[in-house]
N, C-alpha and C positions, 0 to 999 in steps of 0.2 A: 523619078522612076528608078527603082533599084535595078542596077545593071547586073545581069547574070553572067558569070564566067563559066566557060566550059572547062571541065577538068577531066583527066583520064581516070576511070574507075578501075577496080580490080576485075578479075576474070568473071566474076559473077555478074557484074554490071558493066557494059562497055563504056558508058558515059555517066558522069555525075555533074551536077550543077551546085553552086554554092551561092547563097545569099549572104553577103557580108553584114556584120552587125556593128559597124562603127557607130559612134554617137557620142553623146556627152558621157563623161565618166559616171560609173555607178556611184550613187550617193554614198557618202561615207557614213558608217554606222555611228550612233551616238556612243561616246566614250564610256566604257564600263571598267569595272575593277575586277572582271572575271578572268583576266589573262588572255591568252591566245584566242583569236577568232578567225573566221573564214569569210571572205567576200566573194560572191559569185555574180556574173553578169552574162547575159545572152551574147554569144560570140559569132553565130552564123548558122545557116541551114544548108546541109548537104542534100542534094536531090539526085535520084537515079533516073535513068531513062524510062523506067516503067512504073513511075509513081512512088518509088521508095524515098523516104525522107528521114533525115536525122537532124534534130535540133540540138545544137551543141552549145554548152556554156563553158566558161573558163572560171575556175575558182582558185584563189590564192589565199593561203593562210599566213598570218602574221602574229607577232607578239612573242615569238620564240627565236632562237638563233638561226632558224632556217625558214625559207619561204617555200612552202609546199604548194605545188600547182597540180590540179587535175582538170579533166575535161569531161564531166558527166554529159550524157546525151539521152534524148528521147527518140526512139526509133519506131517508124511506122512503115507499112507497105500495104498496097492495095489488096483488098480481100481479107485482111486480118482485122478481126473485130476489136482486139485490144492492142495496146502498144507492146512492142517487143523489148526484151532486155537487151541492153547495149554493152558491147565491150569496146573501150576506147584505148588507143595507144598512139604513140608518136613522140614529137619533141616540141619544146616551147622556148621562147625567148622573151624576156622582159626588158623593156627600154624605159628610161626616165630622162626626160629632156633630150630625147634623141640618142642617148648613149645606152649601149647594152650593159646592164647591171647584174643580170642573172640569166641562167639558162640551164636546161636539163632535159631529161626524158619524161614522158608522161606515163603514169603519174610519177612525180619525182620532186626533188627539192634542191634549192641552192641556198647560199648564204643570204639572209634577209638584209636588204640594203637600207632599211629604215622607212619611215613614213613618206608618203608622196603619191602622185598619180602615175601609174604604170601603163604603158601600151604593151599588152601581152599578145604575142602572135604564136600560134601553134599549128604545126603540120600534123593533122589528125587522120587516123584511120578508124573508121567506125564499122563494127561488125555486129550482127544480131545473134542472139541465142534464143531459139534454135537458128541455124544458118538460113540464109535467104537474102540478107542485106549486107553489102560490102562496099563502103563509100570512102573516098579519100579526098582531102582538100585542106586549104589553109583558112583558119578562122582568126578573128581578132576581137579584143575587148579592152576597154579601159577600166582599170580598177584603182580605186583610191583607198589606200591603206593608212590608217591613222596610228597604229600601235607604235610606240617608240622602239628604237632598236635596243635590244637588251645590252646591258653593259658586259663587256668581256670579262670572263672569270679567270681565264688563263691566256698566256702569250708565250711565244717562242722566239728567241733571238739567236743569231749566229754571227761569229766575228769575221767570216769571209763570204764574199758573194760569188767567187769564181774558182773553179778548178782548172788546172792546166794539163793538157794532154802530155802523157809521158813523164808524169811526176807525181809525188805524193804531197798531199796537203793536210795539215792538221786543222780540224774544224772544232771549235768550241761552242757548244750549244748551251744556252741558259733557258731553263723552263720555269716560268713564273706562275704562281697562283695568286691572283690579286684580290680574290673575293673571300669573305668570311664563310660563304656558303660552301657546302661540300666538305671533303676531307683531303688528306694528303696523298691519295692514291691516283695514279694515272699511268697510262701505257704510252711511251714515246717511241715512235717508229721513224726509221729512215729507210729510203729505198732508191737505188740507182736504176739505170736502164738495163733490163735483163738482156744478156747476150753482148753487152758492150765490153765486158772484161773488167769493169770497175770493181774494186774490192773495198769494203767498209769493215774496219776492225777497231776494237777498243779494248783497253785493260779494265774497263769498268765492270765489276762483277754483277751489276744490275742488268747488263745487256748481253744478248746472245745473237748470233746469226741464226735465223729460223731454220728449224729442222724440217726437211721435206722427205717424201717417199714413205712407203709402207714399212712398218716394223719388220725386221730389225735394221732397216736402212739407217745409216748415219750421215747421209749427205745433208749439207747445209747450204743455204743461199749466201754466197759471198757478197752479193750486191745489196743486201738488206740487213738491218739491225733492228732488234726489238728490245726495248728497255722497260723494266717494271719499276716505277718510281713509287715510293711509299711515304716520303717525308716532305712533300710539298706543303709549305706554309706561307701565308702572306709575310713578306719580308725575308723569306728564306728560300730563294730559288734553288733548283737543282742544276748542277753543272755536269754535262756529259761531253767528254773529249773523244773525238773520232778521227781516225786516220783513213783518208780516202786516197786510194791509189788508182790513177787513171793510166791505162796503157795506150794501145794504138787508137782506140775509138773514144771519142768524147762521150761523156754522160753527165746529165744533170743529176742532182740528188734532191729529192723532195722530202719533206718532213711533215709529221702529223702527230696529234696528241688526242688520245681518247681518255676522257675523265668521267668519273663517277660523282653524281650529285644525289646522295641518298635522300629519299622521301619516304621514311618509314620502310615498309617492305614492298613498295612499288617496284616493278621490274624495269620499265624504260624511263630512266631518270638520268642518263648520261648525256654526253655530248662529244662531238668530234671537231677538232680545231686544225685547220690547215696552217702549217708553219712556213717559213721561208724556203724558197727554192734556190739552191746553189747551182749556178750555171757552169759552163765549161768552154774553154777556148783552146 
């Protein structure tokens, strides 16, 4: 017998119940050559105190550099002849072999960890449109994804792993493009912790501290750098030398790379790569 768990609902409904939907993993789809695909499985039923019900599924997309997760739902309430439109939000966590491998907001995405069976848990709020149903609870599903993890097209290296409080450190970043796909354009970004006093500077003409404020303001963010790279080629990485000054407060420095992967005149064909994080002691 399925055990019902009592959950606190929102103000519209004082109580909600959830029926878990654990079970065998959703069957893997037959391999195709069509590229990215989405796998969905029933994840649970949220129930209100007055007959309201939301049947929630969890869906995960694979075959691209990101793992996109959403929680579509079907909503019903007593007295309504037809189903209601659902609005779902919340957070999700994906585990493989018991270890957390990705997480994010709903709907949202994280780095795709590769093929395997994932236990996906989501803390979900479901509301109806028009209003009248407002339920909250935790749902679960097992999803088996078969798409291989795409090969990385770019990577970022740095020669230091740690900054020291009260000193200046020279960081040398090397940005590689390892794929024949795409072109030599990319945006390389560094950012320290705002308010920490960290300053990032460079003599590289491709880089600037970002300009903030309304025109004609000239204020720039000293804790961030933005570099426009145009000559990335396989076998020819770009080098960016940065001076990081840490004063009284420690600050980590994170890095990222946005790159363009032209596909004719298609608009959304780029990617975002997380680079190394430089710590502080």
